[in-house]
N, C-alpha and C positions, 0 to 999 in steps of 0.2 A: 493602833488601828490605822490601816492605810487610808489615805484621804480619797484616792481615786482607785476604783477597782473595775476589772472587766467582768463580763458575764461568766467567763471560765473560772474566775476566782470566787464566784458567789457561793457555792456550796460550803467551802471552808469558812468564808466570811460569815455566813449565816450561823454556822455552829458556834463560832467564837463570839458572835454577837449575843447569842442567848446565854452563854456562860456568864456574861457580864451581869445578868440580873437587872439590867437597867430598862427603863421604859423607852421603847423605840417608836419614833415618829417617822412616817414615810410621806414624802411628797414626790411629785413627778412633773416633768414639763420639758419645754424646749430651751428656755432661758437663753435665747439667741443674743439679745442685746439687753444686758441686765440694767434695770431701771429702778427707781424708788419703789414702785409697786412690788417688784420681786423682793427687794430688801425687806420691806415691811412684812410681806408674807412669810419669808424664811425666818425672820426674827420671831414672829409670833408662833410659827410652827415649832420652833426650837423650845419655846417656853412651855409647850404642851407635854414635853417629856425630857429625857436625858440625852438621847442620841438621835440626831436628825440625819436621815438617809435620803438622798435625792436620786430618783431614777431619771437619768438624762437621756432624752430621745436621740437617736442616731441622726446623722445628716440626711440620710435617705428618708426617714420618717418625717423630719422637719419639712423637707421638700413636699412630701405628700400632703402634709397638714397645712402648710403656709404658702406653697407656690414654688415655682421653678427658680426664683431669684433668692431663695432662702436655703440654708441658713446663711447669715452674714458671716458668722464665725463657725469654724469646724468644731466637731464635738470635743476633741481634746482641748482646744482653746477654751470652749465654754466650761469644760470641767475644771480647768486650771483656775478660771475666774471664780467659779462657785466654791471650789475647795479653799480659796483664800479668804472666804467670808467666815467671820467668827461663828456664826450660827450653824454652819454646815460641818457635820462630822465626817460624812462620807458621800462620795458621788459614785453611783453605779452607771457605767457606760452601757447603755442598751445596745444590742447588736442591730445591724441592718436586718431588714425583713422581720421586724418584731411583730409577732402575731399575738392574738389574745392569749394563746397557750404560753408563750414566752413571758408575757406580763404576769400571768397567773403563777407560773413557776417561780419567777423572781419574788413575787409577793409572798408566796408560800415559804420560800427559803429564808426570807427576811423576817417573816411573821411579826409585823409591826403591831404594837398595841393600839396605835392611832394612825389613821390616814387623814392628813390635814389637807383642807381645801379652802378655796376662797368662795365666799357666798356670791352667787351670781355667775359662777363659772359654768359654761355651757355643757361640758361633758360629765356632769356629776353622776350620771347613771352608771358609768364604768367604775367610779370610785365607790359608789354604794354597793355595787355587785362584788367588788374585790373585798370590801370590808365584811360583807356577809359571809363570803366563802371562808375566810380565815378567822372570823370572830373578832375582828378589830372594831374599834369605835371610829366612826366617821366624825370628824370635828371641823366645824367652820372656824377658822382662826382669824380671818379678816374678811371685811367686805372688799369689793373692788376699790382700790386706792386711787383716787383721782381719775384722770383720763389716761392713765398710763397703759400702754400696750406697745409691744415692739412694732407691730404692724402700723399702728397710728404714728409712732415716732418716725418710722422709715418713710411713710407716705408724706409726712410733714416735711421731712428733709428733701424729698424729691420735688416738692412744690416750690422750694426756695432756690 
């Protein structure tokens, strides 16, 4: 299985994934500056199944979500870091201009058994919606771990 795949490769990837017969766990995010909170979350998400797939936001979407000075690292670099983690089996590079329809299509092609989230995460309604559409289970795998957040880490750095 390829560790990093593009949206164009997703249909074939999805078919092959389901042939494996393994329990698929899906997570998503920016993962701009990987910190202990991310590591804990990904490790716990992996424990929920056999294959952990990460939907990785595009640089353009990270800017929309986090501000004009983000991302710190380009998508391909973020994917390289994530793919090196033991817990991560595959990173899907989401395209620029990712709409709700693109997310839905990706999730439908992956057909995860579980969508893993962190308890206390603000955008949980989208995860609930996606899980309902494809019949996946929404699973809280961690609470927020410490005061870790990329935005907090970067603002602390700027203060020093």
